[in-house]
C-alpha positions in Angstrom: -237.8 9.0 -165.1 -237.8 7.1 -162.6 -236.5 4.0 -164.4 -233.4 6.6 -165.1 -232.7 7.3 -162.0 -232.8 3.6 -160.6 -230.2 2.9 -162.8 -228.2 6.1 -162.2 -228.3 5.2 -159.0 -227.5 1.5 -159.7 -224.5 2.6 -161.6 -223.3 4.7 -158.8 -223.1 1.7 -156.8 -221.1 -0.7 -158.4 -218.9 1.8 -159.7 -217.8 2.4 -155.8 -218.6 -1.1 -155.0 -215.2 -1.6 -157.8 -213.2 1.4 -156.8 -213.6 0.0 -152.8 -213.1 -3.7 -153.8 -209.9 -2.5 -155.1 -206.2 -2.0 -153.2 -204.1 1.0 -152.7 -200.2 0.8 -153.8 -197.7 3.7 -152.4 -194.5 4.2 -154.4 -191.9 5.6 -152.6 -191.9 8.9 -154.9 -195.3 9.3 -152.9 -197.7 8.0 -156.0 -200.4 6.8 -155.7 -201.7 3.9 -157.6 -205.3 2.1 -156.7 -205.7 -1.1 -158.6 -206.9 -4.8 -158.0 -205.0 -5.9 -161.7 -200.9 -6.2 -159.9 -199.1 -9.6 -158.8 -196.2 -8.9 -156.6 -193.2 -11.9 -156.5 -191.2 -11.3 -153.6 -188.4 -13.9 -154.0 -188.0 -11.6 -157.0 -188.4 -8.4 -155.9 -191.2 -7.3 -158.0 -194.2 -5.7 -158.9 -195.8 -5.9 -161.9 -199.3 -3.7 -162.6 -201.3 -2.5 -165.6 -201.7 1.1 -166.4 -204.9 2.6 -167.6 -204.1 2.1 -171.3 -203.7 -1.4 -169.8 -199.9 -1.4 -170.8 -197.8 -4.2 -168.5 -195.3 -2.1 -166.0 -192.9 -3.6 -163.7 -190.8 -1.9 -160.7 -189.3 -3.3 -158.2 -190.1 -3.2 -154.4 -187.4 -1.1 -153.3 -189.6 1.9 -155.1 -192.5 0.3 -153.2 -193.3 1.5 -149.8 -196.5 -0.7 -149.1 -200.0 -2.0 -150.4 -203.2 -1.3 -148.6 -205.7 -4.5 -149.9 -209.0 -4.1 -149.9 -209.4 -5.9 -146.6 -207.6 -3.3 -144.7 -204.6 -5.1 -144.0 -201.2 -3.5 -145.5 -197.8 -5.0 -146.8 -195.2 -2.9 -146.0 -192.2 -3.4 -148.1 -189.8 -0.4 -147.1 -187.1 -0.9 -144.7 -185.9 1.5 -142.4 -182.7 3.0 -144.1 -180.8 6.7 -144.3 -181.7 9.1 -147.1 -178.8 11.7 -147.7 -177.2 11.2 -143.8 -180.7 11.0 -142.7 -182.5 8.4 -140.9 -185.9 7.0 -142.0 -188.2 5.1 -140.0 -191.2 3.4 -141.2 -193.7 5.3 -140.0 -191.1 8.9 -140.9 -191.0 7.8 -144.4 -195.1 7.4 -144.2 -194.8 11.2 -143.4 -192.6 12.1 -146.2 -194.5 10.1 -148.6 -197.4 12.0 -147.4 -195.8 15.2 -148.0 -195.0 14.0 -151.5 -198.6 13.1 -152.3 -199.9 16.2 -150.9 -197.8 18.5 -153.0 -198.1 16.3 -156.1 -201.6 16.4 -156.3 -201.9 20.0 -154.7 -199.0 22.6 -155.2 -199.2 24.9 -158.3 -195.7 26.5 -159.4 -197.8 28.7 -161.4 -195.4 31.5 -160.5 -192.2 29.2 -162.1 -194.0 29.1 -165.0 -194.6 32.7 -165.4 -191.0 33.6 -164.8 -189.7 30.7 -167.3 -192.2 32.2 -169.9 -190.6 35.9 -169.1 -187.0 34.6 -169.0 -187.4 32.5 -172.3 -188.9 35.3 -174.1 -186.3 38.3 -172.6 -183.8 36.6 -173.7 -183.9 36.7 -176.9 -184.1 40.1 -176.8 -181.0 40.3 -174.3 -178.7 37.6 -176.2 -179.7 39.4 -178.9 -178.4 42.6 -177.9 -175.2 41.8 -176.0 -173.5 39.4 -178.4 -175.8 40.1 -181.7 -177.3 36.7 -182.0 -180.2 34.8 -180.6 -177.9 32.0 -180.4 -177.6 31.6 -177.0 -180.7 32.6 -175.7 -181.3 29.7 -173.9 -178.7 30.3 -171.6 -181.2 32.7 -169.4 -184.1 30.3 -169.2 -181.5 27.9 -167.9 -180.4 30.0 -165.6 -183.6 31.0 -164.3 -184.6 27.2 -163.8 -180.9 26.5 -161.8 -182.0 29.2 -159.7 -185.5 28.5 -159.1 -184.2 24.8 -158.1 -182.7 26.7 -155.3 -186.0 28.1 -153.8 -187.8 26.1 -152.1 -191.8 26.2 -151.3 -193.0 28.5 -148.8 -192.9 26.5 -145.7 -195.4 29.4 -144.1 -198.0 28.2 -146.8 -197.4 24.7 -146.3 -198.4 25.0 -142.3 -201.2 27.4 -143.7 -203.0 25.1 -145.5 -201.7 22.1 -143.5 -201.3 23.1 -139.9 -201.8 19.7 -138.7 -198.3 19.0 -139.9 -196.8 22.0 -138.0 -194.6 19.8 -136.1 -194.4 16.7 -138.6 -190.7 17.6 -140.4 -191.0 14.5 -142.4 -193.8 15.7 -144.5 -192.6 18.9 -144.7 -189.5 17.9 -146.1 -191.5 15.6 -148.4 -193.6 18.1 -149.7 -190.6 21.0 -150.0 -189.2 18.2 -152.2 -191.5 17.4 -154.6 -192.5 21.2 -155.1 -189.0 22.0 -155.8 -188.9 19.8 -158.4 -192.5 20.5 -159.8 -190.8 24.5 -159.6 -188.4 23.5 -162.2 -190.1 21.4 -164.3 -192.7 24.3 -164.8 -190.0 27.2 -165.2 -188.7 24.8 -167.8 -191.5 24.4 -169.6 -192.2 28.2 -169.2 -188.6 28.9 -170.6 -189.7 26.9 -173.5 -192.6 28.4 -174.5 -191.3 31.6 -173.9 -188.5 31.0 -175.9 -191.3 30.3 -179.1 -193.1 33.9 -178.0 -190.0 35.8 -178.6 -188.9 34.4 -181.3 -192.3 34.8 -183.0 -192.2 38.2 -181.4 -188.7 39.2 -183.1 -189.5 37.7 -186.3 -193.1 40.2 -186.4 -191.2 43.3 -185.1 -188.6 42.4 -187.6 -188.1 45.4 -190.0 
């Protein structure tokens, strides 16, 4: 037992050291990559890295915000610019990306999925009843996804979860941006599931 515990502790130490010995790459989309297997060619404006499946990927440095190196240094590639006529400094973009990252990790658009399923399933019956054929049934969940994309995540819920960013408009904007994208994608997935459920149920109950 003692040998097993010693091996387990040693494994944990080695694993932690490997994690902390890597750099953190922050993309403009708010995505984060922790790795040591990458190269940066500033003259070519290109970042090359390897995915978890060891596949080589390349991305332009204009899509990279910064790289936090394991020694504590940060290489910032982002240059202050305007997005949708709104000026973003380096620190403002950093806050925007924090919002994007938090939303990608912690925002769960379950309601959009459920509504999408209902819209997809009911669309089969509504369209069939209206025009006599289910051929145009996808119009219902598609319309639902369009409406869903116009609705922002609740700012009150954002502030309840992240009160420290109450005065940070850029963090909230980044969170809302990714939140809307997730609502749309979840709504589309829900709509597809709903259509499948509607078709199956219609076939079952068909006399």
